[in-house]
DSSP file (Angstrom, degrees, kcal/mol; ACC not computed):
  #  RESIDUE AA STRUCTURE BP1 BP2  ACC     N-H-->O    O-->H-N    N-H-->O    O-->H-N    TCO  KAPPA ALPHA  PHI   PSI    X-CA   Y-CA   Z-CA
    1    1 A M              0   0    0      0, 0.0     5,-0.1     0, 0.0     0, 0.0   0.000 360.0 360.0 360.0 132.4    0.0    0.0    0.0
    2    2 A P    >>  -     0   0    0      0, 0.0     4,-1.8     0, 0.0     3,-0.5  -0.245 360.0-122.4 -63.3 148.7    1.5    3.4   -0.9
    3    3 A K  H 3> S+     0   0    0      1,-0.2     4,-2.5     2,-0.2     5,-0.2   0.852 109.8  57.1 -61.5 -37.0    2.7    5.6    1.9
    4    4 A H  H 3> S+     0   0    0      1,-0.2     4,-1.9     2,-0.2    -1,-0.2   0.842 106.8  49.7 -67.5 -30.8    0.5    8.5    1.0
    5    5 A L  H <> S+     0   0    0     -3,-0.5     4,-2.4     2,-0.2    -1,-0.2   0.882 110.4  50.1 -71.4 -38.3   -2.6    6.3    1.3
    6    6 A I  H  X S+     0   0    0     -4,-1.8     4,-2.5     2,-0.2    -2,-0.2   0.916 110.5  50.0 -63.7 -42.9   -1.4    5.1    4.7
    7    7 A A  H  X S+     0   0    0     -4,-2.5     4,-2.3     2,-0.2    -2,-0.2   0.906 111.4  48.5 -62.6 -42.4   -0.9    8.7    5.8
    8    8 A K  H  X S+     0   0    0     -4,-1.9     4,-2.4     2,-0.2    -1,-0.2   0.898 111.3  50.3 -63.9 -40.8   -4.4    9.6    4.6
    9    9 A L  H  X S+     0   0    0     -4,-2.4     4,-2.3     2,-0.2    -2,-0.2   0.921 110.7  48.6 -63.9 -44.6   -5.9    6.6    6.4
   10   10 A K  H  X S+     0   0    0     -4,-2.5     4,-2.2     1,-0.2    -2,-0.2   0.916 111.8  49.7 -60.6 -43.8   -4.1    7.5    9.7
   11   11 A K  H  X S+     0   0    0     -4,-2.3     4,-1.8     1,-0.2    -1,-0.2   0.902 111.2  49.2 -62.9 -41.7   -5.3   11.1    9.4
   12   12 A A  H  X S+     0   0    0     -4,-2.4     4,-1.3     1,-0.2    -1,-0.2   0.890 111.0  50.0 -65.5 -39.8   -8.9   10.0    8.8
   13   13 A L  H  < S+     0   0    0     -4,-2.3    -2,-0.2     1,-0.2    -1,-0.2   0.884 109.6  50.6 -66.6 -38.9   -8.7    7.6   11.8
   14   14 A V  H  < S+     0   0    0     -4,-2.2    -1,-0.2     1,-0.2    -2,-0.2   0.867 113.4  45.8 -67.1 -35.9   -7.4   10.4   14.1
   15   15 A K  H  < S+     0   0    0     -4,-1.8     2,-0.5    -5,-0.2    -1,-0.2   0.699  87.1 103.5 -80.1 -19.8  -10.1   12.8   13.0
   16   16 A N     X  -     0   0    0     -4,-1.3     4,-2.0     1,-0.2     5,-0.1  -0.518  57.0-160.7 -72.0 114.6  -12.9   10.2   13.4
   17   17 A E  H  > S+     0   0    0     -2,-0.5     4,-2.9     1,-0.2     5,-0.2   0.835  87.9  57.9 -65.0 -34.7  -14.8   10.9   16.6
   18   18 A M  H  > S+     0   0    0      2,-0.2     4,-2.4     1,-0.2    -1,-0.2   0.909 107.7  46.2 -64.6 -40.9  -16.3    7.5   16.8
   19   19 A I  H  > S+     0   0    0      2,-0.2     4,-2.6     1,-0.2    -2,-0.2   0.919 112.9  50.0 -67.9 -42.6  -12.9    5.8   16.8
   20   20 A K  H  X S+     0   0    0     -4,-2.0     4,-2.5     1,-0.2     5,-0.2   0.938 112.7  47.2 -59.1 -46.7  -11.6    8.3   19.4
   21   21 A T  H  X S+     0   0    0     -4,-2.9     4,-2.6     1,-0.2    -2,-0.2   0.906 111.6  50.8 -62.5 -41.5  -14.7    7.6   21.6
   22   22 A S  H  X S+     0   0    0     -4,-2.4     4,-2.6    -5,-0.2    -1,-0.2   0.903 110.3  49.2 -63.0 -42.0  -14.3    3.8   21.1
   23   23 A V  H  X S+     0   0    0     -4,-2.6     4,-2.4     2,-0.2    -2,-0.2   0.941 113.7  45.2 -63.6 -47.3  -10.6    3.9   22.1
   24   24 A W  H  X S+     0   0    0     -4,-2.5     4,-2.4     1,-0.2    -2,-0.2   0.884 113.4  50.2 -65.8 -37.5  -11.3    6.0   25.2
   25   25 A T  H  X S+     0   0    0     -4,-2.6     4,-2.5    -5,-0.2    -1,-0.2   0.911 110.6  50.5 -64.6 -41.9  -14.3    3.8   26.2
   26   26 A G  H  X S+     0   0    0     -4,-2.6     4,-2.4     2,-0.2    -2,-0.2   0.908 110.2  49.0 -61.3 -43.0  -12.1    0.7   25.7
   27   27 A I  H  X S+     0   0    0     -4,-2.4     4,-2.4     1,-0.2    -2,-0.2   0.920 111.9  49.5 -62.8 -43.5   -9.4    2.2   27.9
   28   28 A G  H  X S+     0   0    0     -4,-2.4     4,-2.4     1,-0.2    -2,-0.2   0.891 110.8  50.0 -62.2 -39.8  -12.0    3.0   30.6
   29   29 A T  H  X S+     0   0    0     -4,-2.5     4,-2.6     2,-0.2    -2,-0.2   0.913 110.2  49.7 -65.7 -43.1  -13.4   -0.5   30.4
   30   30 A I  H  X S+     0   0    0     -4,-2.4     4,-2.6     2,-0.2     5,-0.2   0.927 112.3  47.7 -61.6 -45.2  -10.0   -2.1   30.8
   31   31 A I  H  X S+     0   0    0     -4,-2.4     4,-2.7     1,-0.2     5,-0.2   0.915 112.3  49.8 -62.4 -43.3   -9.2    0.2   33.8
   32   32 A A  H  X S+     0   0    0     -4,-2.4     4,-2.1     2,-0.2    -2,-0.2   0.910 112.4  47.3 -62.6 -42.4  -12.6   -0.7   35.4
   33   33 A Q  H  X S+     0   0    0     -4,-2.6     4,-2.2     2,-0.2    -2,-0.2   0.923 113.2  47.7 -65.6 -44.5  -12.1   -4.4   34.9
   34   34 A L  H  X S+     0   0    0     -4,-2.6     4,-2.3     1,-0.2    -2,-0.2   0.920 113.2  47.4 -63.7 -43.5   -8.6   -4.3   36.3
   35   35 A S  H  X S+     0   0    0     -4,-2.7     4,-2.7     1,-0.2    -1,-0.2   0.875 110.1  54.2 -67.0 -34.0   -9.6   -2.3   39.3
   36   36 A G  H  X S+     0   0    0     -4,-2.1     4,-2.5    -5,-0.2    -1,-0.2   0.896 108.6  48.6 -63.5 -39.9  -12.6   -4.7   39.9
   37   37 A I  H  X S+     0   0    0     -4,-2.2     4,-2.3     2,-0.2    -2,-0.2   0.918 112.2  48.6 -64.7 -43.7  -10.2   -7.6   39.9
   38   38 A V  H  X S+     0   0    0     -4,-2.3     4,-2.4     2,-0.2    -2,-0.2   0.930 113.2  46.9 -62.8 -46.0   -7.9   -5.9   42.4
   39   39 A V  H  X S+     0   0    0     -4,-2.7     4,-2.8     1,-0.2     5,-0.2   0.920 111.6  51.2 -63.0 -43.8  -10.8   -5.0   44.7
   40   40 A A  H  X S+     0   0    0     -4,-2.5     4,-2.7     1,-0.2    -1,-0.2   0.897 111.0  48.8 -60.5 -40.5  -12.2   -8.5   44.5
   41   41 A K  H  X S+     0   0    0     -4,-2.3     4,-2.5     2,-0.2     5,-0.2   0.924 111.8  48.3 -65.5 -44.5   -8.9  -10.0   45.4
   42   42 A I  H  X S+     0   0    0     -4,-2.4     4,-2.4     2,-0.2    -2,-0.2   0.924 114.3  46.3 -62.0 -44.2   -8.4   -7.6   48.3
   43   43 A V  H  X>S+     0   0    0     -4,-2.8     4,-3.1     2,-0.2     5,-0.6   0.920 112.3  50.7 -64.2 -43.4  -12.0   -8.4   49.6
   44   44 A A  H  X5S+     0   0    0     -4,-2.7     4,-1.2    -5,-0.2    -2,-0.2   0.898 114.5  43.2 -62.8 -40.5  -11.4  -12.2   49.1
   45   45 A V  H  <5S+     0   0    0     -4,-2.5    -1,-0.2    -5,-0.2    -2,-0.2   0.886 119.2  44.4 -71.4 -37.8   -8.2  -12.1   51.1
   46   46 A T  H  <5S+     0   0    0     -4,-2.4    -2,-0.2    -5,-0.2    -3,-0.2   0.946 133.2  11.2 -74.8 -49.6   -9.6   -9.8   53.8
   47   47 A I  H  X5S-     0   0    0     -4,-3.1     4,-0.7     1,-0.2    -3,-0.2   0.426 101.1-127.7-116.6   1.2  -13.0  -11.3   54.5
   48   48 A G  H  X< -     0   0    0     -4,-1.2     4,-1.8    -5,-0.6    -1,-0.2  -0.054  42.2 -52.5  83.6 176.8  -12.9  -14.7   52.7
   49   49 A P  H  > S+     0   0    0      0, 0.0     4,-2.1     0, 0.0    -1,-0.2   0.861 132.7  53.4 -62.3 -38.6  -15.2  -16.4   50.2
   50   50 A S  H  > S+     0   0    0      1,-0.2     4,-2.1     2,-0.2    -2,-0.2   0.875 107.7  52.5 -66.9 -34.2  -18.4  -16.0   52.3
   51   51 A G  H  X S+     0   0    0     -4,-0.7     4,-2.5     2,-0.2    -1,-0.2   0.884 107.3  51.7 -65.4 -38.3  -17.7  -12.2   52.5
   52   52 A V  H  X S+     0   0    0     -4,-1.8     4,-2.5     2,-0.2    -2,-0.2   0.898 108.8  51.4 -64.1 -39.9  -17.3  -12.0   48.8
   53   53 A A  H  X S+     0   0    0     -4,-2.1     4,-2.3     2,-0.2    -2,-0.2   0.913 110.7  48.1 -63.3 -42.5  -20.7  -13.8   48.4
   54   54 A Y  H  X S+     0   0    0     -4,-2.1     4,-2.3     2,-0.2    -2,-0.2   0.914 112.6  47.9 -63.9 -43.2  -22.3  -11.3   50.8
   55   55 A I  H  X S+     0   0    0     -4,-2.5     4,-2.7     2,-0.2    -2,-0.2   0.896 110.7  51.7 -66.1 -39.2  -20.9   -8.3   49.0
   56   56 A S  H  X S+     0   0    0     -4,-2.5     4,-2.5     2,-0.2    -2,-0.2   0.915 109.8  49.5 -63.1 -42.7  -22.0   -9.8   45.6
   57   57 A Q  H  X S+     0   0    0     -4,-2.3     4,-2.3     1,-0.2    -2,-0.2   0.923 112.1  48.3 -60.4 -43.8  -25.5  -10.2   46.9
   58   58 A F  H  X S+     0   0    0     -4,-2.3     4,-2.5     2,-0.2    -2,-0.2   0.905 110.8  50.4 -65.0 -41.8  -25.5   -6.6   48.2
   59   59 A Q  H  X S+     0   0    0     -4,-2.7     4,-2.5     2,-0.2    -1,-0.2   0.898 110.3  50.2 -63.5 -40.0  -24.2   -5.3   44.9
   60   60 A N  H  X S+     0   0    0     -4,-2.5     4,-2.6     2,-0.2     5,-0.2   0.915 110.6  49.7 -63.3 -42.1  -26.9   -7.2   43.0
   61   61 A F  H  X S+     0   0    0     -4,-2.3     4,-2.7     1,-0.2    -2,-0.2   0.919 111.2  49.0 -61.6 -44.3  -29.5   -5.7   45.3
   62   62 A I  H  X S+     0   0    0     -4,-2.5     4,-2.6     2,-0.2    -2,-0.2   0.910 111.8  49.5 -62.7 -42.9  -28.1   -2.2   44.8
   63   63 A G  H  X S+     0   0    0     -4,-2.5     4,-2.2     2,-0.2    -2,-0.2   0.929 113.9  44.0 -62.5 -46.9  -28.1   -2.7   41.0
   64   64 A I  H  X S+     0   0    0     -4,-2.6     4,-2.5     2,-0.2     5,-0.2   0.926 115.0  49.4 -64.2 -45.0  -31.7   -4.0   40.9
   65   65 A T  H  X S+     0   0    0     -4,-2.7     4,-3.1    -5,-0.2    -2,-0.2   0.902 110.6  50.2 -62.0 -42.3  -32.9   -1.3   43.3
   66   66 A T  H  X S+     0   0    0     -4,-2.6     4,-1.7    -5,-0.2     6,-0.3   0.919 111.4  48.6 -62.9 -43.6  -31.2    1.4   41.2
   67   67 A N  H  <>S+     0   0    0     -4,-2.2     5,-1.5     1,-0.2    -2,-0.2   0.922 116.5  42.0 -63.7 -44.2  -32.7    0.2   38.0
   68   68 A V  H ><5S+     0   0    0     -4,-2.5     3,-1.5     1,-0.2    -2,-0.2   0.903 112.1  55.2 -68.7 -40.5  -36.2    0.0   39.6
   69   69 A A  H 3<5S+     0   0    0     -4,-3.1    37,-0.3     1,-0.3    -1,-0.2   0.786 107.6  49.0 -66.5 -27.2  -35.8    3.4   41.4
   70   70 A T  T ><5S-     0   0    0     -4,-1.7     3,-0.8    -5,-0.2    -1,-0.3   0.390 116.4-114.9 -91.7   4.8  -34.9    5.2   38.2
   71   71 A G  T < 5 -     0   0    0     -3,-1.5    -3,-0.2     1,-0.2    -2,-0.1   0.505  45.2 -92.6  78.8   3.2  -38.0    3.6   36.5
   72   72 A G  T 3 <S+     0   0    0     -5,-1.5    -1,-0.2    -6,-0.3     4,-0.2   0.843  93.6 126.1  61.2  34.5  -35.8    1.6   34.0
   73   73 A I    <>  +     0   0    0     -3,-0.8     4,-2.6    -6,-0.2     5,-0.2   0.341  27.3 105.4-108.6   6.3  -36.1    4.5   31.5
   74   74 A Q  H  > S+     0   0    0      1,-0.2     4,-2.4     2,-0.2     5,-0.2   0.916  83.3  45.4 -55.9 -49.5  -32.4    5.2   30.8
   75   75 A Q  H  > S+     0   0    0      1,-0.2     4,-2.5     2,-0.2    -1,-0.2   0.897 113.5  50.5 -64.4 -40.0  -32.4    3.6   27.3
   76   76 A G  H  > S+     0   0    0     -4,-0.2     4,-2.7     2,-0.2     5,-0.2   0.897 109.7  50.3 -63.9 -40.7  -35.6    5.3   26.3
   77   77 A V  H  X S+     0   0    0     -4,-2.6     4,-2.6     2,-0.2     5,-0.3   0.932 111.4  48.2 -63.7 -45.0  -34.4    8.7   27.4
   78   78 A V  H  X S+     0   0    0     -4,-2.4     4,-2.1    -5,-0.2     5,-0.2   0.928 112.5  49.8 -60.2 -44.5  -31.2    8.2   25.4
   79   79 A K  H  X S+     0   0    0     -4,-2.5     4,-2.3     1,-0.2    -2,-0.2   0.941 115.5  40.8 -60.1 -49.3  -33.2    7.1   22.4
   80   80 A Y  H  X S+     0   0    0     -4,-2.7     4,-2.8     2,-0.2    -1,-0.2   0.833 112.0  54.1 -75.8 -31.2  -35.6   10.0   22.4
   81   81 A V  H  < S+     0   0    0     -4,-2.6    -1,-0.2    -5,-0.2    -2,-0.2   0.914 113.5  44.3 -65.1 -40.3  -33.0   12.7   23.3
   82   82 A A  H >< S+     0   0    0     -4,-2.1     3,-1.1    -5,-0.3    -2,-0.2   0.901 114.8  49.2 -67.6 -40.0  -31.1   11.5   20.3
   83   83 A E  H 3< S+     0   0    0     -4,-2.3     3,-0.3     1,-0.3    -2,-0.2   0.897 117.6  39.3 -66.1 -40.5  -34.2   11.4   18.1
   84   84 A F  T 3< S+     0   0    0     -4,-2.8     3,-0.5     1,-0.2     7,-0.4  -0.039  76.7 128.1 -99.6  31.0  -35.4   14.8   19.2
   85   85 A N  S <  S+     0   0    0     -3,-1.1    -1,-0.2     1,-0.3    -2,-0.1   0.850  80.2  37.4 -56.4 -37.5  -31.9   16.4   19.1
   86   86 A D  S    S+     0   0    0     -3,-0.3     2,-1.0    -4,-0.2    -1,-0.3   0.645 103.7  75.8 -90.2 -15.9  -33.0   19.2   16.8
   87   87 A D     >  -     0   0    0     -3,-0.5     4,-2.4     1,-0.2     5,-0.2  -0.790  58.5-177.4-101.2  94.8  -36.5   19.7   18.4
   88   88 A I  H  > S+     0   0    0     -2,-1.0     4,-2.3     1,-0.2    -1,-0.2   0.859  79.6  54.1 -62.5 -37.6  -35.8   21.5   21.7
   89   89 A E  H  > S+     0   0    0      2,-0.2     4,-1.8     1,-0.2    -1,-0.2   0.933 111.8  43.0 -64.4 -46.9  -39.4   21.5   22.8
   90   90 A E  H  > S+     0   0    0      1,-0.2     4,-2.3     2,-0.2    -2,-0.2   0.888 113.4  52.5 -66.3 -38.9  -39.8   17.7   22.4
   91   91 A K  H  X S+     0   0    0     -4,-2.4     4,-2.5    -7,-0.4    -1,-0.2   0.896 107.8  51.8 -64.3 -38.8  -36.4   17.1   24.0
   92   92 A A  H  X S+     0   0    0     -4,-2.3     4,-2.8    -5,-0.2     5,-0.2   0.889 108.6  51.6 -64.2 -39.0  -37.5   19.2   27.0
   93   93 A K  H  X S+     0   0    0     -4,-1.8     4,-2.5     2,-0.2     5,-0.2   0.927 110.7  47.9 -61.4 -45.1  -40.7   17.2   27.3
   94   94 A V  H  X S+     0   0    0     -4,-2.3     4,-2.4     1,-0.2    -2,-0.2   0.935 115.0  45.1 -61.8 -46.5  -38.7   13.9   27.4
   95   95 A L  H  X S+     0   0    0     -4,-2.5     4,-2.1     2,-0.2    -2,-0.2   0.909 113.7  47.9 -67.8 -42.0  -36.3   15.2   29.9
   96   96 A S  H  X S+     0   0    0     -4,-2.8     4,-2.2     2,-0.2    -1,-0.2   0.912 113.3  48.4 -66.5 -40.4  -38.9   16.7   32.2
   97   97 A T  H  X S+     0   0    0     -4,-2.5     4,-2.7    -5,-0.2     5,-0.2   0.911 110.9  50.9 -63.7 -41.8  -41.0   13.6   32.1
   98   98 A S  H  X S+     0   0    0     -4,-2.4     4,-2.5    -5,-0.2    -2,-0.2   0.877 109.3  50.9 -65.7 -36.0  -37.9   11.4   32.8
   99   99 A I  H  X S+     0   0    0     -4,-2.1     4,-2.7     2,-0.2     5,-0.2   0.926 111.5  47.5 -65.4 -43.5  -37.0   13.6   35.8
  100  100 A I  H  X S+     0   0    0     -4,-2.2     4,-2.5     2,-0.2    -2,-0.2   0.931 114.0  46.8 -62.7 -45.9  -40.5   13.3   37.2
  101  101 A V  H  X S+     0   0    0     -4,-2.7     4,-2.8     2,-0.2     5,-0.3   0.924 114.3  48.0 -62.0 -44.7  -40.6    9.5   36.7
  102  102 A T  H  X S+     0   0    0     -4,-2.5     4,-2.4    -5,-0.2     5,-0.2   0.928 113.6  45.5 -64.7 -46.1  -37.1    9.1   38.3
  103  103 A I  H  X S+     0   0    0     -4,-2.7     4,-2.2     2,-0.2    -1,-0.2   0.918 115.2  48.6 -64.1 -42.3  -37.9   11.2   41.3
  104  104 A S  H  X S+     0   0    0     -4,-2.5     4,-2.3    -5,-0.2    -2,-0.2   0.954 115.3  41.7 -63.3 -50.9  -41.3    9.5   41.9
  105  105 A T  H  X S+     0   0    0     -4,-2.8     4,-2.7     1,-0.2     5,-0.2   0.877 113.7  53.2 -68.1 -35.1  -40.0    6.0   41.6
  106  106 A A  H  X S+     0   0    0     -4,-2.4     4,-2.5    -5,-0.3    -1,-0.2   0.902 109.8  48.9 -64.7 -39.6  -36.9    6.8   43.7
  107  107 A F  H  X S+     0   0    0     -4,-2.2     4,-2.4    -5,-0.2    -2,-0.2   0.933 112.9  46.8 -64.5 -45.4  -39.1    8.2   46.4
  108  108 A I  H  X S+     0   0    0     -4,-2.3     4,-2.4     2,-0.2    -2,-0.2   0.932 114.8  45.8 -63.1 -46.6  -41.3    5.1   46.4
  109  109 A I  H  X S+     0   0    0     -4,-2.7     4,-2.7     1,-0.2     5,-0.2   0.900 112.4  51.5 -64.5 -40.5  -38.4    2.7   46.4
  110  110 A S  H  X S+     0   0    0     -4,-2.5     4,-2.4    -5,-0.2    -1,-0.2   0.913 110.4  48.7 -61.9 -42.6  -36.7    4.6   49.1
  111  111 A A  H  X S+     0   0    0     -4,-2.4     4,-2.7     2,-0.2    -2,-0.2   0.913 112.2  48.7 -64.0 -42.3  -39.8    4.6   51.3
  112  112 A L  H  X S+     0   0    0     -4,-2.4     4,-2.4     2,-0.2    -2,-0.2   0.910 111.6  48.8 -64.9 -41.6  -40.2    0.8   50.7
  113  113 A I  H  < S+     0   0    0     -4,-2.7    -1,-0.2     2,-0.2    -2,-0.2   0.911 112.9  48.6 -63.4 -41.0  -36.6    0.2   51.6
  114  114 A F  H >< S+     0   0    0     -4,-2.4     3,-1.0    -5,-0.2     4,-0.2   0.922 113.0  47.2 -64.4 -43.6  -37.0    2.3   54.8
  115  115 A L  H 3< S+     0   0    0     -4,-2.7     3,-0.3     1,-0.2    -2,-0.2   0.876 122.6  33.9 -66.0 -37.5  -40.2    0.5   55.8
  116  116 A F  T 3X S+     0   0    0     -4,-2.4     4,-2.8    -5,-0.2     5,-0.2   0.005  80.6 121.9-107.8  28.1  -38.7   -2.9   55.2
  117  117 A R  H <> S+     0   0    0     -3,-1.0     4,-2.5     1,-0.2    -1,-0.2   0.868  74.2  49.2 -61.5 -38.9  -35.1   -2.2   56.3
  118  118 A E  H  > S+     0   0    0     -3,-0.3     4,-2.1    -4,-0.2    -1,-0.2   0.938 114.3  44.1 -68.7 -45.2  -35.0   -4.8   59.0
  119  119 A S  H  > S+     0   0    0      2,-0.2     4,-2.6     1,-0.2    -2,-0.2   0.915 115.6  48.6 -64.0 -42.9  -36.4   -7.6   56.9
  120  120 A L  H  X S+     0   0    0     -4,-2.8     4,-3.1     1,-0.2    -2,-0.2   0.902 109.6  53.0 -64.2 -40.5  -34.2   -6.6   54.0
  121  121 A G  H  < S+     0   0    0     -4,-2.5    -1,-0.2    -5,-0.2    -2,-0.2   0.903 112.3  44.1 -61.6 -41.7  -31.2   -6.5   56.3
  122  122 A E  H  < S+     0   0    0     -4,-2.1    -1,-0.2     2,-0.2    -2,-0.2   0.908 115.5  48.4 -68.3 -41.8  -31.8  -10.0   57.5
  123  123 A Y  H  <        0   0    0     -4,-2.6    -2,-0.2     1,-0.3    -1,-0.2   0.918 360.0 360.0 -67.3 -43.0  -32.6  -11.4   54.0
  124  124 A L     <        0   0    0     -4,-3.1    -1,-0.3    -5,-0.2    -2,-0.2   0.499 360.0 360.0 -75.3 360.0  -29.5   -9.8   52.5
């Protein structure tokens, strides 16, 4: 392949925002995975396998609770904000509705967790 074509290809790749974003996302993912492995090892050595199981259960509970508390609308919000990128009025409707749904469901889930904290603590 001629050198001038290689140079053009390199220049195009450097300017391409999608490739830049993908590289940075990949780097972030690698760092997150490595730090997760290090933390898991430290926890396993410190509190043992049963402690890791308890922490995993708690993390799963937090993940499920967070998803339910936000109304599970993240993907929809991203879709419609992207779809209505040029229509400021429609985008504002989507965002205001998502804020109302998120605050409402977070309040309800928080109240339920507070009311059933003892049972949840024993179960988890």
